[in-house]
C-alpha positions in Angstrom: 108.0 137.8 95.6 111.5 137.6 93.7 113.7 134.5 92.8 117.4 135.2 91.7 116.2 138.8 91.7 113.5 138.3 89.2 109.8 138.8 90.0 107.6 135.7 90.2 104.1 134.7 90.4 103.6 135.4 94.0 100.3 133.1 94.3 102.1 130.1 92.7 105.3 130.5 94.8 103.4 131.1 98.1 101.6 127.6 97.4 105.1 126.0 96.9 106.3 127.3 100.2 103.5 125.8 102.0 104.3 122.5 100.7 100.8 120.9 100.9 99.9 118.7 98.0 100.5 115.4 96.3 101.7 114.0 93.0 102.5 111.1 90.6 105.3 110.5 88.2 105.1 108.5 85.1 106.8 108.0 81.8 105.2 108.5 78.3 106.4 106.7 75.3 104.9 107.3 72.0 102.1 109.4 73.5 101.0 106.4 75.8 101.3 105.5 79.5 101.5 102.3 81.3 99.2 101.9 84.3 97.3 105.3 83.8 94.3 103.9 85.8 96.6 103.3 88.8 98.0 106.9 88.6 94.6 108.2 88.5 93.6 106.3 91.4 96.6 107.7 93.4 95.7 111.2 92.3 92.0 110.9 93.1 92.8 109.3 96.5 95.3 111.9 97.5 93.0 114.9 96.3 90.0 113.5 98.4 92.2 113.1 101.5 94.1 116.4 101.3 91.4 118.6 99.9 87.9 116.8 100.1 87.6 117.3 96.3 87.9 115.1 93.2 89.7 115.7 89.8 88.1 115.8 86.4 89.9 112.9 84.6 89.0 114.3 81.2 90.3 117.7 81.8 93.5 116.3 83.4 94.2 114.2 80.3 93.5 117.2 78.1 96.1 119.4 80.2 98.7 116.5 79.9 98.3 116.3 76.1 98.6 120.1 75.9 101.7 120.0 78.0 103.2 117.3 75.7 102.3 119.1 72.6 103.7 122.5 73.9 107.1 120.8 74.3 106.7 118.6 71.0 107.2 115.6 73.0 105.9 112.0 72.4 108.5 110.5 75.0 108.7 112.2 78.2 109.0 112.1 82.0 105.9 113.8 83.7 105.0 114.8 87.1 101.5 115.7 87.9 101.3 117.7 91.1 97.9 118.5 92.9 97.9 121.4 95.2 95.8 124.6 95.9 96.9 128.2 95.5 94.3 129.3 98.0 95.1 126.8 100.7 95.6 128.4 104.1 97.4 126.3 106.8 95.8 128.6 109.4 92.3 127.3 108.2 93.1 123.8 106.7 89.4 122.8 106.6 88.2 125.7 104.4 87.2 124.5 101.0 89.4 125.6 98.1 89.7 124.7 94.5 92.6 122.5 93.6 95.2 123.4 91.1 97.1 120.8 88.7 100.9 121.6 88.0 102.1 119.3 85.0 105.9 119.3 84.5 107.3 117.5 81.5 111.0 116.7 80.6 113.2 114.3 79.0 112.3 110.5 79.2 114.1 109.0 82.1 116.0 105.6 81.9 116.6 103.2 84.6 120.1 102.7 86.0 122.3 100.7 83.6 124.3 99.1 86.3 123.4 97.2 89.6 123.3 99.5 92.5 124.4 99.4 96.1 122.2 100.9 98.8 122.6 101.7 102.4 120.1 100.7 105.0 119.1 103.7 107.0 116.4 103.9 109.7 113.5 105.9 108.5 109.6 105.8 108.3 107.7 107.8 105.9 105.0 110.0 107.1 101.5 109.1 105.7 103.1 106.4 103.5 99.8 105.7 101.5 100.1 109.2 99.9 102.7 110.4 97.5 102.9 113.7 99.2 105.3 116.7 98.7 107.3 116.0 101.9 110.4 114.7 99.9 113.0 116.4 102.0 113.8 113.4 104.2 114.0 111.1 101.2 116.6 113.2 99.5 118.5 113.8 102.6 118.8 110.1 103.4 119.9 109.5 99.7 122.6 112.2 100.2 123.7 110.6 103.5 124.1 107.2 101.6 126.1 108.8 98.8 128.4 110.4 101.1 129.1 106.9 102.6 129.9 105.3 99.1 126.6 104.0 98.1 124.4 104.9 95.3 121.1 105.3 97.4 119.4 104.5 100.6 116.8 101.8 101.7 114.6 102.4 104.6 114.3 100.2 107.8 111.5 100.7 110.2 111.9 100.5 114.0 111.2 96.7 114.0 114.0 96.1 111.6 111.9 95.4 108.6 112.8 96.7 105.0 110.2 98.8 103.6 111.2 100.8 100.6 113.9 102.7 98.9 114.1 106.5 98.7 112.2 107.1 95.7 111.5 103.3 94.8 110.0 100.1 96.0 112.1 97.0 96.4 111.5 93.4 95.8 113.6 90.2 96.5 114.1 86.7 95.0 115.0 83.6 97.1 115.7 81.3 94.1 111.9 80.1 94.1 109.6 83.0 94.6 109.4 86.7 94.4 109.1 88.4 97.8 107.7 91.8 98.3 108.5 93.3 101.8 105.5 93.8 104.1 106.0 97.0 105.9 104.5 100.5 105.8 105.7 102.2 102.4 104.3 103.9 99.5 103.0 101.3 97.0 104.1 102.3 93.7 102.2 102.1 90.5 105.2 100.2 88.8 105.1 97.6 91.6 101.5 96.9 91.0 102.1 96.4 87.4 104.8 94.2 88.2 102.7 92.0 90.7 100.1 91.7 87.8 102.7 90.9 85.3 104.1 88.2 87.4 100.9 86.6 88.2 100.2 86.4 84.5 103.6 84.6 84.1 102.6 82.1 86.7 105.6 83.2 88.9 105.3 82.4 92.5 105.2 85.6 94.6 104.2 86.7 98.1 104.2 89.7 100.6 105.9 89.1 103.9 108.1 90.9 106.4 111.8 91.1 105.4 114.2 91.8 108.1 117.3 93.5 107.6 119.4 90.9 109.6 117.8 88.1 107.3 118.9 89.2 103.9 121.4 86.4 103.5 118.3 84.2 102.6 117.9 85.9 99.5 119.6 85.3 96.1 118.8 88.7 94.4 117.0 92.1 95.0 115.7 94.7 92.6 114.3 98.2 92.7 111.4 99.7 90.8 109.7 103.0 90.1 108.2 105.1 87.2 111.7 105.0 85.2 111.7 101.2 85.2 113.4 98.3 87.0 116.9 97.7 87.9 119.0 95.2 89.8 120.6 95.7 93.3 124.1 94.3 93.8 124.4 95.0 97.4 122.4 96.3 100.5 124.8 97.3 103.2 127.4 94.5 103.5 125.1 91.9 102.0 125.8 91.1 98.4 123.5 89.3 95.7 124.6 87.2 93.1 121.2 86.5 91.6 119.8 90.0 91.0 120.2 89.8 87.2 117.9 86.8 87.0 115.3 88.6 89.1 115.6 91.6 86.9 114.9 89.6 83.8 111.7 88.1 85.4 110.6 91.7 86.3 111.4 93.0 83.0 109.3 90.3 81.2 106.3 91.0 83.8 106.6 94.7 83.0 106.3 94.2 79.5 102.9 92.6 79.9 101.5 95.9 80.9 99.7 97.6 77.9 100.5 101.2 77.0 97.5 103.2 76.9 97.2 106.2 74.5 96.6 109.6 76.4 
């Protein structure tokens, strides 16, 4: 195999072309991570479901520390991908050893300004797994940008808002925080925020949020591994209280402990 005219590791690239696997993304600050147990839970769940295997957490942490040390990084963006170079889609039940690919790069920052997002009809396949099938996510984001928005938010066939392209969404009605109830990938940052809001004594609930009922909310925000940011607009619906919601969420996120790797 060749890439841009140069030979590449055929076994590794062949696995990438099959596109069968799952991953988690996280931020490292000072050699520590928020919500490591949640990331590990996600990785173990995906590995069991896709490969009937489990990961050695100690080995995984050692590989992660090695990757950070190699790049001389104490602050970083990290993606941990679980796949199998020996996986054969013709014999998908054949037991194969799993491989772990760790990518490290510069730390990510949340958007500095409130974003506008375009509602688009889409339902993620196997939403409980953070799998490698990201093509429709990025394609819908591209469609939204082409229409003058910053990103896309997904709406299912029942008209319920579920999630953003690579982030979860949350609303504020002036009295409580509302998490949309619909099929979506439940993010680790979302769970940290739920826990932090509970610790703060904030009222929150999970219920269906219909696209045609957004006028009932004062604010909206988005969250993923890079942080939390406010949403100024969803389609034609504008929100004046998103910064108030953002402050509450930032305070909740600060409650989560940073765990050394």
